C-alpha angles and dihedrals in degrees: 000000000000110000091201093069097078116183102181141033132196114264114252120225137176127248141185110235134191126183119213109231100166093255094073100048093128092053091049093050092047091049093048097043091049093074137042088300137094122212134178135177117246110196112319099296107051138055118194113213128189116198139134089020093298139092125232129190110216124202127194110288095039120128128229112210126196108191129204087254090062095250121137119216131176123209137178112244096260093051092045092054091053094049103038140042127188118259086215109027094219089059093058094089115079100326113196123222 
């Protein structure tokens, strides 16, 4: 096998993304509770999210991603930056839904 002879690539799709910064907690909760997810604030530093039959604990700086396929995903900042790039670079920082 020659790994250089690629035959497929992962499909690219667009997503709406919002980063939790502590000032937009209401927007985050509305966005997450608007889908097949449930989210609640625990203290001032954590949001618990239930989606895709699992529970995530979000901290400030995490990103909420709504994909074209309707799926909701949550990523810490470092993971998000590896997986996504802004369509318009100026929109990369804390885009609202």
